[in-house]
C-alpha positions in Angstrom: 10.3 210.2 226.5 12.7 210.1 223.5 15.0 207.1 223.2 18.2 208.0 221.5 20.0 205.7 219.2 23.1 203.8 220.2 26.3 205.3 218.9 27.7 203.7 215.8 30.8 201.5 215.9 32.8 204.3 214.2 31.7 206.8 216.8 32.6 204.5 219.6 36.0 203.7 218.1 36.8 207.4 217.6 35.8 208.0 221.3 38.1 205.3 222.4 41.0 206.6 220.3 40.4 210.1 221.6 40.5 208.8 225.2 43.5 206.6 224.4 41.6 203.4 225.2 41.7 200.0 223.5 39.1 198.1 225.5 39.9 194.7 224.1 43.6 194.8 224.9 43.1 196.5 228.2 40.5 193.9 229.3 42.8 191.0 228.4 45.8 192.6 230.0 43.9 193.4 233.3 42.6 189.9 233.5 46.1 188.4 232.8 47.8 190.6 235.4 45.1 189.9 237.9 45.4 186.1 237.4 49.2 186.3 237.7 48.9 188.3 240.9 46.5 185.8 242.4 48.9 183.0 241.7 51.8 185.0 243.2 49.7 185.7 246.3 48.9 182.0 246.7 52.6 181.1 246.4 53.5 183.6 249.2 55.2 186.2 246.9 53.2 189.1 248.2 55.3 191.9 246.8 55.2 190.5 243.2 51.5 190.0 243.7 51.1 193.7 244.6 53.0 194.8 241.5 50.8 192.7 239.3 47.6 194.0 240.9 48.9 197.5 240.4 49.4 196.7 236.7 45.9 195.3 236.5 44.5 198.4 238.0 46.4 200.6 235.5 44.7 198.7 232.7 41.2 198.6 234.2 40.6 200.4 237.5 36.8 200.1 237.2 36.7 196.4 238.0 35.7 195.9 241.7 37.5 192.6 242.1 40.8 194.2 241.0 40.5 197.1 243.3 39.5 194.8 246.2 42.4 192.5 245.6 44.8 195.5 245.3 43.5 196.8 248.7 44.0 193.4 250.2 47.6 193.2 248.8 48.4 196.6 250.4 46.9 195.4 253.7 48.9 192.2 253.6 52.1 194.2 253.2 51.0 196.7 255.9 51.1 199.6 253.5 48.3 201.6 255.0 49.3 204.9 253.4 
């Protein structure tokens, strides 16, 4: 079994640029939007909450908590598809 070396920082950066990703900014933005959406949901502003969860999902759709909260927001507004 051959263990390959991890990609260098330059290779990783070039892959992100090629894919159009800036992981640091997108992570912070997804967390910020998610937190704002949770506050909006607690205050009863469900439509604003949905919009912020959608923004969070655009930044990082791989986080399970964001996807689950987005699904819950759709359910609360009875937008079943």
